[in-house]
N, C-alpha and C positions, 0 to 999 in steps of 0.2 A: 301734213296727214296725211304722207307714208313715210316720215320719222315716229309718227305719235303709233304708227302697226306696227312698225318694225320695235319701237320699246317697248310694247304692250306684248309682244311673241316670246322677244328678249328678256320678259317678268315672269314670264306663266310659266319657261319652260325652265328658270332657274327655283322655283317655286317648285317645279313637280320633281327638280333635282332634289332639293332637300326633303320637298316628300320624300319619296326616295330610300337617300341620305339615312333619313331616319326612325323609317322604319323595325331597323332590328333592334333600337333603341325600344323604341314604343311593347311592338313584342318582347324583344324581355322584360322591360321593367312591368306587362302584362300577367307573364309568366308568370313572375315574381308575389305578385297580388296571386296572384290563383298560388302559389303552392304554403304562401301561408294562412291566404283563408283551409286550406286543408287541413294542414299543420295540426291550426289552433281550436278549426269548429271540427275534423270528421275524425281526424290521423298523426300524430307524431310521426310526421317525417323528418326535422331534423335528429330526434333524440334518438341514440343507442336502443335498437330493441331491446326491451324490462326480460321478453325469456331468454335472450343471452347473454344475459351477464353471470361473471360462473365470479362467488368470490373461494377463495384461501386463506381463509380467513379463521374460517372455525375447527378445515381441517388442522391446519396447520398448532394452534392451540390445542387442543384436543391428542393431537401425538405428542407438545411439551407438558404436555400437564400428565399423559402416558409413562412420561423415563419422569415427570423427578418424580413414579410414586416405584417405579420397577425397585424393587430392589439390587439388582445385578449392573444397573446403571448408577443407583442409589453407590453403590461396592468398587465401582469403578471411577466417579466423580472423587471418592469421598482419600482413596489409596493416591490418583494424581494431588492431589492437594498435597496429602499428606507427604507424597516424595519431591513435590517441587518445592516445595515450602523447609523439608525437614531437610534436605536431601543439598537444595539446590539454594537456596532464595536464602535464608536469613545468613545458615552461612560467610557468604559473600560476603554481603551485608553488615552485619557483628565484624568481618576484620576488618571492609571499608572504614567506614564508621568512627570505628575504636583503635589504629593506625593514627598514631602524629600526620597530621599535612604536610608536615617535608619528605615525611620516607613516600609520602604516594609521590606529589610533584617531581621531589628524585628519580625515582622509576618511571613514570614519565618520563621528564627528559633528559637518561640516561636511553630510555626506545629512539626515544626522537633522533638524539645524533646520535646514534648506528647505523638509523631505516637512513635518517634523510638526508642531517646532517649536523651541521652548526646551531643556521639560521633558524633551523627550525628547532632544534631542539630549546634556543634561546627564547624563542616568541613560545614555544608549551611552556616554559615555565612561567613570560608573563601574563599569559594568558588560564592561569590557574592560580598566578599570585592574582588576577582578579576578582576569579573566585571565589577566592577566601578572605580577600578585604570588602568583599557585599556583608559580607555571613552569613549567605549561603552554599557553607562547604560542605555540608554535613546532607543540605539539604540534596547536595553534587550529587553525593555521591551511593547516596539513596537511588535517586532515581540512572546513578553508573551500573549496580547493582545491578538496576531491574533491569533496563540497555543486557546485560552480558546477559547474563540466564535467558533473559526472550533469543540475545540474538547464536546462542549456546543449539536453543531447542530449534529453533531456524533452523540450523544446518544439518543436525541429527534428522529432524525429520527432509528438510528439504532434500536434503543429495543424494538422500537410498531411492527418493521419487524422480527425483531425474538422471537417476543411471537408466530407470526403470522406466521410464519412458521415450532416454537414447536408443536403446535398443528394441520398444518396442510401437509401432507408430499406430497402431490403432490405440494404444493405452495415451499416444501422446497427441494422435486428435482429441482424445473427449477431456481429456488434464490441465487442455490447450480451452479449450470453453469453459470450462470445471476456474481456474481462473481469468482470466479471462472477464469469471463473473463477480470475481471476490476484488479483482480492480478497481472496478469501476462501481462496485454496492457503498454506499454512504461508510466510512469507519464507526458512527452513531449505531447503525446497525449488528454487527459483531458488540458490542455491549449489553443486546434483552436477551438474546441465548445465554451468554455466558453466567449473565446475575440468573439466568428464572436452569441453569443449572448449577453452579459454584458455591453461591451468593456473591455476595462482596466478597472484598477483605484486600490484598493486596496481591494474590496469589493469581488470583480470578483480570486481573490488571495484568501485571504476568501472559497467561491466557489470553487475552483477549490484544494485546502486542505482537503476538504470533500466529492470531486468525490474523491477523492483519495487517502483518511485517514476511510471511512469511513465501508468497506466488514468483520472490525476484530471485528468487534463494534457488526456486524446483526448479523456473521457464530458466534462469540461463545456466543451472548443471547444467540440464537437458542440452541446450543451443553449444555448450563449448566444444560438449560430446559428440555430439549427431556431425559440427563443424571437425572438426580431425579428418583426415584426409583415409581415405580406406586403405590406402595405400600400407598405412604404418602398420595399423589391425595383422593385413596380409605378410608379411613380413614379419610380425613378433610371431603367427600360429610359425609361421614356417622354420622360424625356427622354432617351434616347440611348446613357446609360447601357451596356457592360458587364456580362462575367459581375466578371469581376478587376475594375473599376470599382466596380462596384457590392455589389462583397466588400469593396473594400480603406475606401476614402471612408463606406460608408453604415452598414453588416456588423459590420464590425467598431467602433466604434468603439462602437455599441448593441454589441456583446456585449464590453466591454474588463470594467465591472468580473467577469463570469463565468467570463472570461479569467486575471484575476489575483487571484479565489480559486482553480483549478483548479493557479494556480504555487508559492500560500500554499500547495497541496497537499500537493504535489507536493516540496516545501521543506523540508511540515514530514516525509513519508517517507523522503530524501534524506535525512535526518539520523535518521534512528531507528535505517532502516539501517547508519550507521556501528558500530553497535554488535556488528549483526553478521560485517559481513566480515571483521575482524582472522583471519578462522575458512579463510581462506583468499588468504587474505596482506594484509589493508585494515591500512592504519597509524590514523596520528595519534592520537585522542581517545580514538576503538572502541579501538585495539591497548590504549589505557591503562586501561579502562575492562576489559578482556580480561585484564593484565597482574591490577589491581587481584581480581580474581577471583579465578585461578588461586592465590596466594601469597592470598591475606582478608584484603591491604587495605583493611581498608575510605571508607577517607581520600579513599587514595590514586582509590576508583571512582568514587567520591563526588563530589570534586572535576571529573573529567573527564566524566562523567554533568552538572552542570551546568553544567560549559563548552558541552555542546552544547548545552544548553536552553536556553542563554544568546544563542546566535548566532542560532537559530532566532527567536528574540524579537525579537532587532535585526531582522535583517530580513524576519520577517514585519510587523512596522508598517511598518519602511518601502516596501514595495510593499503594502499593505493604504493607506497613504495617499496612495500617486498616482493611487489613484481615488479616494482620496472629490468632486471636483468633478464626475467622471463619474456617484455613485451616488447623491450628491446631487441632481442635473441630473434623473436616475427616479426620482427619491421610490426610493428602496432607502434610504435614513439621511435622517434628519431635521442640520437645521444645528447 
């Protein structure tokens, strides 16, 4: 009898402990049921308040529409299109697509030999021969001209902005926020305003490439100039050097490695953008990739994609070799 009483007491204690432990879970379930009932019958608790919703679609659409009919903006866009096409893109495009293939290959081979060495010159010749053997030499030259023009425009706009940012901290802080947004924004988003403002065509493809590729050259120009020790500038000023003399003869030579890295990143992004630009009228290898995708032709698309990679590798190695001596002198790499 005593054993049964003891066992009953133990069971009662276990039941009480179990009920005590399950009380919070029961309370949570009860609260969840109440919230669900209120949300479905009385007030939408789980949904974002409709009164707080803000739409930016219509203001943006109104702004774009007002700009597309503004005479001054129309004149600016037409002038920019004419300058890029007539002064930069068309002459280079005609030159690269009409000269013999062996001439272009010889020039790149010689540049590779004098900048990198004999092995890279031989590799450059083989890579260009591969591109020609695939039957996409003309498309490659169109892509190369578009990338060279885009990188030139990026350099012409990005370097001055980087210089200003290196001397003005407030401007640099604002610019960094803009550059972060530009580098995070999907590249398809750049096609919409370019298409609305400049229409379709190869010039619009170049301008979209510039917008997408310009952040690295701006950021690394500013970074390279700000990392130059202040003592160099003080020594230059103590000997009577002006601001431009200090910038051109002291800061820029020391910041060349950073500038070249920014140039390389810009080139890589410009080549990557060529895959997307056919959506707004771009030509060259990107159009070959696009046609291969549209027709499910894997070989055609893959050959054009490999050609883009090979061109990017050649230009990347040449530009990096150009600053090898400066990087060795600064201790950035070992000889």
